[in-house]
C-alpha positions as CSV (number, residue, x, y, z in Angstrom):
1,M,25.2,34.8,-29.0
2,K,26.1,34.8,-32.7
3,W,28.4,32.3,-34.5
4,S,30.6,33.4,-37.4
5,Y,32.9,30.9,-39.2
6,R,36.0,31.5,-41.2
7,T,37.8,29.0,-43.3
8,D,41.0,31.0,-43.6
9,V,42.7,34.0,-42.1
10,T,43.3,37.0,-44.4
11,G,43.6,39.8,-41.9
12,R,40.2,41.3,-42.8
13,L,37.2,41.7,-40.5
14,P,34.1,39.4,-41.0
15,F,31.8,40.4,-43.8
16,N,29.3,43.1,-42.8
17,P,26.6,43.9,-45.4
18,D,25.5,47.1,-43.5
19,R,28.8,48.7,-44.4
20,M,28.3,48.3,-48.2
21,K,27.4,51.5,-50.0
22,S,26.0,52.0,-53.5
23,K,27.8,54.0,-56.1
24,H,24.9,56.6,-56.3
25,S,25.0,57.2,-52.5
26,V,28.7,57.9,-52.7
27,E,28.1,60.4,-55.5
28,R,25.4,62.2,-53.7
29,A,27.5,62.4,-50.5
30,G,30.4,63.9,-52.6
31,A,28.2,66.5,-54.2
32,R,27.0,67.9,-51.0
33,D,28.3,71.4,-50.2
34,D,29.6,72.3,-46.7
35,K,27.7,75.6,-46.9
36,S,24.4,73.8,-47.0
37,L,24.3,73.5,-43.2
38,V,21.5,76.1,-43.1
39,S,18.0,74.8,-43.5
40,V,19.2,71.1,-43.5
41,L,16.6,70.4,-40.9
42,G,13.9,72.3,-42.7
43,K,11.5,69.8,-44.3
44,G,7.8,70.1,-44.8
45,N,6.2,72.5,-42.5
46,D,9.1,72.5,-39.9
47,K,10.3,76.2,-39.8
48,T,13.1,75.5,-37.1
49,Q,16.3,77.2,-38.2
50,A,19.4,75.1,-38.0
51,I,22.4,76.2,-36.0
52,T,26.0,75.1,-36.0
53,V,27.6,72.8,-33.4
54,S,29.7,75.7,-32.1
55,Q,26.6,77.7,-31.5
56,L,24.9,74.8,-29.7
57,A,28.0,74.3,-27.6
58,T,28.0,77.9,-26.6
59,R,24.4,77.7,-25.5
60,I,25.1,74.6,-23.4
61,D,28.1,76.3,-21.8
62,H,26.0,79.4,-20.9
63,A,23.2,77.2,-19.6
64,I,25.6,75.2,-17.3
65,K,27.3,78.3,-16.0
66,A,23.9,80.0,-15.3
67,G,22.3,76.9,-13.7
68,L,25.3,75.3,-12.0
69,S,27.4,78.3,-10.9
70,D,28.0,77.0,-7.4
71,R,30.7,74.6,-6.3
72,F,29.9,71.0,-5.5
73,A,31.1,68.2,-3.2
74,V,30.5,64.9,-5.0
75,I,30.8,61.4,-3.4
76,G,31.8,58.7,-5.9
77,E,34.2,55.9,-6.8
78,I,37.2,56.6,-9.0
79,S,37.5,54.6,-12.2
80,S,39.2,54.8,-15.6
81,L,42.1,56.7,-14.0
82,S,44.8,58.0,-16.3
83,H,47.7,60.2,-15.3
84,R,49.8,62.2,-17.7
85,T,50.3,65.8,-16.8
86,H,46.9,65.9,-15.1
87,Y,44.7,63.3,-13.5
88,Y,41.7,62.3,-15.7
89,F,39.2,59.9,-14.3
90,S,35.5,59.2,-13.8
91,L,33.4,59.4,-10.7
92,K,30.6,56.9,-10.6
93,D,28.0,55.4,-8.3
94,E,25.4,52.7,-9.0
95,H,23.4,54.7,-11.5
96,A,25.6,57.4,-13.1
97,V,29.1,58.4,-14.2
98,I,30.7,61.8,-14.7
99,G,34.1,62.7,-15.9
100,A,36.5,64.5,-13.7
101,V,39.9,66.1,-13.9
102,V,42.5,67.2,-11.4
103,F,45.0,69.6,-12.9
104,A,48.7,69.3,-12.0
105,S,48.7,72.5,-10.0
106,T,45.9,71.3,-7.8
107,A,47.4,67.8,-7.5
108,R,50.6,69.3,-6.1
109,R,48.6,71.0,-3.3
110,M,46.6,67.8,-2.4
111,S,48.0,65.4,0.2
112,Y,46.0,62.5,-1.4
113,T,47.0,60.8,-4.6
114,P,44.0,59.5,-6.7
115,T,43.9,55.7,-6.9
116,H,41.6,53.5,-9.1
117,G,38.7,52.1,-7.1
118,D,38.8,54.6,-4.2
119,S,35.7,56.2,-2.9
120,V,36.3,59.9,-2.5
121,I,34.7,63.3,-1.8
122,A,35.6,65.6,-4.7
123,K,35.0,69.3,-4.5
124,G,35.0,71.5,-7.5
125,R,32.9,73.1,-10.3
126,I,31.2,71.9,-13.4
127,E,32.5,72.9,-16.8
128,Y,31.6,72.1,-20.4
129,Y,34.6,71.5,-22.7
130,A,33.3,72.3,-26.2
131,P,36.1,70.8,-28.4
132,S,35.4,67.3,-27.0
133,G,31.8,67.8,-26.0
134,R,32.4,66.7,-22.5
135,I,31.0,67.9,-19.2
136,S,33.6,67.5,-16.5
137,L,34.0,68.1,-12.8
138,I,37.0,70.3,-12.3
139,V,38.3,69.1,-8.9
140,T,39.9,71.6,-6.6
141,S,40.2,69.3,-3.5
142,M,39.6,65.6,-2.9
143,T,39.7,63.3,0.2
144,P,39.2,59.5,0.3
145,V,36.2,58.0,2.1
146,G,37.0,54.3,1.8
147,E,37.4,51.5,-0.7
148,G,35.0,51.2,-3.6
149,D,32.2,48.6,-3.7
150,L,33.4,47.0,-6.9
151,E,37.0,46.8,-5.6
152,R,35.8,45.2,-2.4
153,Q,33.7,42.6,-4.3
154,Y,36.7,41.9,-6.6
155,K,39.1,41.3,-3.7
156,K,36.6,39.2,-1.8
157,R,35.9,37.0,-4.8
158,C,39.6,36.6,-5.5
159,E,40.2,35.4,-2.0
160,E,37.3,32.9,-2.2
161,L,38.5,31.5,-5.6
162,R,42.1,31.3,-4.4
163,E,41.1,29.2,-1.4
164,L,39.2,26.9,-3.8
165,G,42.4,26.4,-5.8
166,W,41.1,27.9,-9.0
167,F,44.2,30.1,-9.4
168,D,46.7,27.2,-8.7
169,P,49.2,26.9,-11.6
170,S,49.2,23.2,-11.2
171,T,45.6,22.9,-12.4
172,K,46.2,24.8,-15.6
173,Q,46.0,23.0,-19.0
174,A,48.8,23.0,-21.5
175,L,48.1,24.9,-24.7
176,P,48.2,23.0,-28.0
177,S,51.5,23.4,-30.0
178,F,49.8,23.3,-33.4
179,P,46.1,24.1,-33.1
180,R,43.9,23.5,-36.2
181,K,40.9,25.6,-35.2
182,I,40.5,28.3,-32.4
183,A,37.3,29.8,-31.1
184,V,37.5,33.5,-30.4
185,V,34.9,34.6,-27.8
186,T,34.4,38.4,-28.1
187,S,32.3,41.1,-29.6
188,K,32.5,41.0,-33.4
189,D,32.3,44.8,-33.5
190,G,35.3,45.4,-31.1
191,A,38.8,46.2,-32.0
192,A,40.1,43.1,-30.2
193,V,38.7,40.7,-32.9
194,A,40.4,42.7,-35.6
195,D,43.8,42.5,-33.8
196,V,43.4,38.7,-33.4
197,I,42.5,38.1,-37.1
198,D,45.3,40.3,-38.3
199,T,47.9,38.6,-36.0
200,M,46.6,35.1,-36.9
201,G,46.8,35.9,-40.6
202,K,50.4,37.1,-40.4
203,R,51.7,34.3,-38.1
204,C,49.8,31.2,-39.3
205,P,47.0,31.5,-41.9
206,S,46.3,27.8,-41.9
207,I,44.7,28.1,-38.5
208,E,40.9,28.4,-38.8
209,L,39.1,30.8,-36.6
210,V,35.5,30.6,-35.3
211,I,34.3,34.0,-34.1
212,V,31.7,33.7,-31.3
213,D,29.9,37.0,-31.0
214,V,28.9,37.8,-27.4
215,R,28.3,40.9,-25.4
216,V,31.4,41.9,-23.4
217,Q,29.8,44.6,-21.3
218,G,26.5,45.0,-19.5
219,E,24.2,42.8,-17.5
220,S,23.7,40.1,-20.2
221,A,27.4,39.8,-20.9
222,K,28.2,37.3,-18.2
223,G,25.5,34.9,-19.3
224,Q,26.5,35.1,-23.0
225,I,30.2,34.5,-22.2
226,A,29.6,31.6,-19.9
227,N,27.1,30.0,-22.3
228,A,29.5,30.4,-25.2
229,I,32.3,28.6,-23.3
230,N,30.0,25.8,-22.2
231,K,28.6,25.2,-25.7
232,L,32.1,25.3,-27.3
233,N,33.1,22.5,-24.9
234,I,30.0,20.5,-25.8
235,H,30.4,20.8,-29.6
236,A,34.2,20.8,-29.7
237,P,34.4,17.3,-31.3
238,Q,32.0,18.3,-34.1
239,L,33.6,21.7,-34.7
240,G,37.2,20.5,-34.2
241,I,38.0,23.3,-31.7
242,D,41.4,22.9,-30.1
243,A,41.5,26.1,-27.9
244,I,39.4,29.1,-26.8
245,L,40.6,32.7,-26.9
246,L,38.6,35.0,-24.6
247,T,39.3,38.7,-25.2
248,R,38.0,42.3,-25.3
249,G,39.5,45.8,-25.3
250,G,40.2,48.0,-22.4
251,G,37.8,49.8,-20.2
252,S,37.0,50.8,-16.6
253,L,36.4,48.4,-13.8
254,E,32.6,48.5,-14.3
255,D,33.1,48.0,-18.1
256,L,35.1,44.8,-17.4
257,W,33.0,43.6,-14.6
258,A,31.4,40.8,-16.6
259,F,34.8,39.0,-16.6
260,N,34.8,39.2,-12.8
261,E,31.5,37.4,-12.4
262,L,31.5,34.0,-10.7
263,E,29.4,32.5,-13.6
264,V,32.1,33.2,-16.1
265,A,34.9,32.0,-13.8
266,Q,33.0,28.7,-13.2
267,A,32.7,28.2,-17.0
268,I,36.4,28.8,-17.5
269,H,37.3,26.5,-14.6
270,D,35.1,23.7,-15.9
271,S,36.3,24.0,-19.5
272,A,38.0,20.9,-21.0
273,L,39.4,23.1,-23.8
274,P,42.4,25.2,-22.9
275,I,41.5,28.9,-22.6
276,V,43.7,32.0,-23.1
277,A,42.3,35.2,-21.8
278,A,43.3,38.7,-22.7
279,I,41.0,41.2,-21.1
280,G,41.5,45.0,-21.2
281,H,44.9,46.6,-21.0
282,E,48.1,45.3,-19.5
283,T,47.4,46.9,-16.2
284,D,43.9,45.4,-16.0
285,T,43.6,42.0,-14.3
286,T,40.2,40.2,-14.2
287,I,39.2,37.1,-12.4
288,A,38.6,35.4,-15.8
289,E,42.3,35.9,-16.6
290,L,43.4,34.5,-13.3
291,V,41.2,31.3,-13.7
292,A,42.2,30.9,-17.4
293,D,44.9,28.5,-18.4
294,E,47.1,31.4,-19.5
295,R,46.8,35.2,-19.3
296,C,48.1,37.6,-22.0
297,A,48.4,41.4,-21.7
298,T,46.7,42.1,-25.1
299,P,44.6,40.3,-27.7
300,T,47.6,40.5,-30.1
301,Q,49.8,38.8,-27.5
302,A,47.1,36.1,-27.0
303,A,47.0,35.4,-30.7
304,M,50.8,35.1,-30.8
305,R,50.7,32.7,-27.9
306,L,48.2,30.4,-29.6
307,A,49.4,30.6,-33.2
308,P,52.9,29.3,-34.1
309,D,55.0,31.7,-36.1
310,R,54.9,30.7,-39.8
311,E,58.3,32.1,-40.6
312,A,59.9,30.5,-37.6
313,L,58.4,27.2,-38.6
314,R,59.6,27.6,-42.1
315,E,63.1,28.4,-40.9
316,Q,63.1,25.5,-38.6
317,L,61.8,23.2,-41.4
318,V,64.6,24.5,-43.8
319,S,67.2,23.8,-41.1
320,V,65.9,20.3,-40.5
321,L,65.8,19.6,-44.2
322,S,69.3,20.9,-44.6
323,R,70.6,18.8,-41.8
324,L,68.8,15.8,-43.1
325,D,70.2,16.4,-46.6
326,R,73.8,16.6,-45.2
327,T,73.3,13.4,-43.1
328,V,71.9,11.5,-46.1
329,R,74.7,12.7,-48.4
330,S,77.3,11.7,-45.8
331,E,75.9,8.3,-45.3
332,L,75.7,7.8,-49.1
333,R,79.4,8.8,-49.5
334,Y,80.4,6.4,-46.7
335,E,78.4,3.5,-48.2
336,Q,79.8,4.2,-51.7
337,Q,83.4,4.2,-50.3
338,R,82.7,1.0,-48.5
339,L,81.1,-0.6,-51.6
340,G,84.1,0.5,-53.7
341,A,86.5,-1.1,-51.2
342,I,84.6,-4.3,-51.3
343,V,84.5,-4.4,-55.1
344,A,88.3,-3.7,-55.2
345,S,89.1,-6.4,-52.8
346,R,90.8,-9.6,-53.9
347,S,88.0,-11.8,-52.7
348,M,85.5,-10.2,-55.0
349,S,87.9,-10.5,-58.0
350,D,88.7,-14.2,-57.3
351,P,85.8,-16.1,-55.5
352,R,88.1,-19.0,-54.9
353,V,89.8,-16.9,-52.2
354,I,86.6,-16.7,-50.3
355,I,86.1,-20.5,-50.6
356,R,89.7,-21.1,-49.4
357,I,89.2,-18.8,-46.4
358,H,86.0,-20.5,-45.4
359,R,87.5,-24.0,-46.0
360,D,90.5,-23.1,-43.8
361,R,88.2,-21.8,-41.1
362,L,86.1,-24.9,-41.3
363,S,89.2,-27.1,-41.0
364,A,90.3,-25.1,-37.9
365,N,86.9,-25.4,-36.4
366,A,86.8,-29.2,-37.0
367,A,90.3,-29.7,-35.5
368,Q,89.3,-27.6,-32.5
369,L,86.1,-29.5,-32.1
370,F,87.9,-32.9,-32.3
371,G,90.4,-31.8,-29.7
372,T,87.7,-30.6,-27.4
373,L,85.8,-33.9,-27.7
374,K,88.9,-35.9,-27.1
375,A,89.8,-33.9,-24.0
376,S,86.2,-34.2,-22.8
377,I,86.2,-38.0,-23.2
378,A,89.5,-38.3,-21.3
379,E,88.2,-36.2,-18.5
380,S,85.0,-38.2,-18.3
381,R,87.0,-41.5,-18.1
382,S,89.3,-40.2,-15.4
383,Q,86.2,-39.1,-13.4
384,L,84.6,-42.5,-13.9
385,D,87.8,-44.2,-12.6
386,R,87.8,-42.0,-9.5
387,I,84.1,-42.8,-8.9
388,A,84.8,-46.6,-9.3
389,I,87.6,-46.5,-6.8
390,K,85.5,-44.6,-4.4
391,L,82.6,-47.0,-4.9
392,A,84.9,-50.0,-4.3
393,R,86.0,-48.6,-1.0
394,H,82.4,-48.3,0.1
395,Q,81.4,-51.9,-0.9
396,P,79.9,-54.0,2.1
397,A,82.6,-56.7,1.9
398,A,85.4,-54.2,2.0
399,V,83.7,-52.2,4.8
400,H,83.2,-55.5,6.8
401,A,86.8,-56.5,6.4
402,R,88.1,-53.2,7.5
403,R,85.8,-53.1,10.5
404,E,86.7,-56.8,11.4
405,E,90.4,-55.9,11.2
406,H,89.8,-52.9,13.4
407,L,87.8,-55.0,15.9
408,D,90.7,-57.6,16.2
409,M,93.1,-54.8,16.8
410,L,90.9,-53.4,19.6
411,C,90.5,-56.9,21.2
412,Q,94.2,-57.4,21.3
413,R,94.7,-53.9,22.7
414,L,92.0,-54.6,25.3
415,G,93.7,-58.0,26.3
416,R,97.0,-56.3,26.8
417,V,95.5,-53.6,28.9
418,I,93.5,-56.1,31.0
419,N,96.7,-58.2,31.7
420,R,98.7,-55.2,32.7
421,T,95.9,-54.0,35.0
422,I,95.7,-57.5,36.6
423,E,99.4,-57.7,37.2
424,H,99.5,-54.2,38.6
425,K,96.6,-54.9,41.0
426,R,98.2,-58.2,42.0
427,D,101.4,-56.4,43.0
428,E,99.4,-53.8,45.0
429,L,97.5,-56.6,46.8
430,G,100.8,-58.4,47.7
431,S,102.3,-55.2,49.1
432,V,99.2,-54.5,51.1
433,S,99.0,-58.1,52.4
434,R,102.7,-57.9,53.6
435,E,102.0,-54.6,55.3
436,L,98.9,-55.9,57.0
437,H,100.8,-59.0,58.1
438,A,103.6,-56.9,59.6
439,I,101.2,-54.8,61.6
440,G,98.5,-57.4,62.4
441,P,97.5,-58.2,66.0
442,A,99.0,-61.7,65.9
443,Q,102.4,-60.4,65.0
444,V,102.2,-57.7,67.7
445,L,101.3,-60.4,70.3
446,A,104.1,-62.6,69.0
447,R,106.5,-59.8,69.8
448,G,105.6,-60.0,73.5
449,F,102.6,-57.7,73.7
450,S,99.2,-58.6,75.2
451,V,95.7,-57.4,75.2
452,T,93.6,-57.1,78.4
453,A,89.9,-56.9,78.2
454,K,86.9,-57.1,80.5
455,P,84.5,-60.0,80.3
456,D,82.2,-58.0,78.2
457,G,85.0,-57.5,75.6
458,S,85.8,-53.9,76.3
459,L,89.6,-53.2,76.3
460,V,91.4,-52.1,79.4
461,R,93.3,-49.0,78.5
462,S,94.0,-47.6,81.9
463,V,94.3,-48.6,85.5
464,G,91.1,-46.6,86.1
465,D,89.2,-48.8,83.7
466,V,89.1,-51.8,86.3
467,A,88.2,-52.1,89.9
468,P,89.7,-54.4,92.6
469,G,88.1,-57.8,92.4
470,E,87.1,-57.4,88.8
471,T,88.0,-60.3,86.4
472,V,89.9,-59.5,83.3
473,V,91.0,-61.6,80.3
474,T,94.5,-61.2,79.0
475,T,95.2,-62.4,75.4
476,L,98.7,-63.6,74.7
477,A,100.3,-64.9,71.5
478,D,99.6,-68.5,72.5
479,G,96.4,-68.2,74.5
480,K,94.3,-66.3,77.0
481,V,94.7,-65.8,80.8
482,K,92.0,-64.8,83.2
483,S,93.0,-62.7,86.2
484,Q,91.3,-61.0,89.1
485,V,92.3,-57.5,90.0
486,E,93.5,-57.0,93.5
487,G,94.8,-53.4,93.4
488,G,97.3,-51.3,91.5
489,S,98.9,-48.0,91.1
490,V,100.0,-45.9,88.1
491,P,103.7,-46.4,87.7
492,K,106.0,-43.5,86.7
493,A,106.4,-43.4,83.0
494,D,109.8,-44.6,81.7
495,P,111.0,-42.0,79.2
496,R,112.8,-44.7,77.3
497,L,109.5,-46.4,76.7
498,Q,107.9,-43.1,75.3
499,P,108.0,-43.1,71.6
500,T,109.7,-40.1,70.0
501,Q,108.4,-38.3,66.9
502,H,110.9,-40.0,64.6
503,Q,110.2,-43.4,66.2
504,T,106.4,-43.1,65.7
505,P,105.5,-45.9,63.3
506,K,103.8,-44.8,60.2
507,R,101.5,-47.2,58.4
508,R,101.5,-46.6,54.7
509,S,100.5,-48.7,51.9
510,K,102.0,-48.8,48.4
511,A,98.7,-47.8,47.0
512,N,98.1,-45.2,49.8
513,K,95.1,-47.3,50.9
514,K,93.0,-46.6,54.1
515,P,93.2,-49.1,57.0
516,N,90.9,-52.0,56.9
517,P,87.8,-51.2,58.9
518,N,87.7,-54.9,60.2
519,Q,91.1,-54.6,61.9
520,Q,91.0,-54.4,65.7
521,E,92.6,-51.5,67.5
522,L,95.4,-52.8,69.7
523,F,96.3,-49.8,71.8
């Protein structure tokens, strides 16, 4: 890997001393005659006669036709396919590549359309085309035999890295808006570096480029590319690198295969510097581009994406300056008008006006303050009086007097209630006594009734309660009489002596009291 530094961008390629020619060598080259082709190779004792390129091409063509006159069936993988009027492509395997062409008339007869990366069996003849010096297989028929090995590896690796999230847009880094220095990882001899330098010089010459020369094709390419990216990340603070541009020109799948290697993809994924990748043509898509922070179709487009447009920035700056100038001028005019109005005012011409204004304002504020204080004091006094009245009502002497007065009132009320209750109960007791006296046993006996009982005290209620010869005691109003039963019969009941329903005495008390349990039953 070679490092080349540039302090400015002028649109020229890096200096190459091998391309310098002296004045004498130019003069000798100009003096050479085209007719001196004969005997150019004749030096010393070499007697070989020189022939023209056309003569050599004719001999090659005759040798091919004589030695390879038969038709061939070739198995290979299609790469570098281009289609204009005819199909031009290469057939390759692990060790060799040969050009091939399918003419339009043949393609119209085939049921298969050639596709990049397909493995096919191509039948045709070998021809040598002298104007371009190419040996090509002129295909007369072609059938596919399966997907190419490189295509299968490419698709498998894409699936693996997609599952790891290396293609996820959310993991991409943002590109710097105004980079100061950009590292270009590519071959210094390729056309891509010239396009980048030219584009950078036109768009923003102030951006410094660091050209990192690496191989972009072959077995050693992947190691050099990955190593360059890793070292740029390590030395970025010392070098002042803001971004990396990884690029190369177009080519076949095998030519671009170094940018599909896992080692390169790992270096791009681990890079702390943002990376823009532009590999091959617009139709080519490599794994390095998919892992990079941004993919561009061409090296020119990648340079345009990283470098801001100088003209656009100048126009933007002019617009901002113009707008700023208009704003400042407008503010100045406004302030001038305001200052003029202040100068022309009466207060500025007579300062006593300002003093009077402030004196009147001070007097108004003092009067307002005095009124506010007076109202506040009156309110405080009124509140203090209310509190004093409330406090007086809650003094112990006042509370005791109120409670004593309330107690006297309750005592008087209780005395009146007790007297009324006693009188009421006395009236009820007299009524009950009179009723008891009226229906008492003594009064019944005094009216001519008597009570007959056995010696044991049990009352005689029926003739069947006594037997002949049994002694009974009859109680009268004025004494008792003992009698002996001789015999008896149940007399017929006198209907006049039977009490009717309306003649049945009802014993009621004024207070609806129950009969005294100590009263003896007479009947």
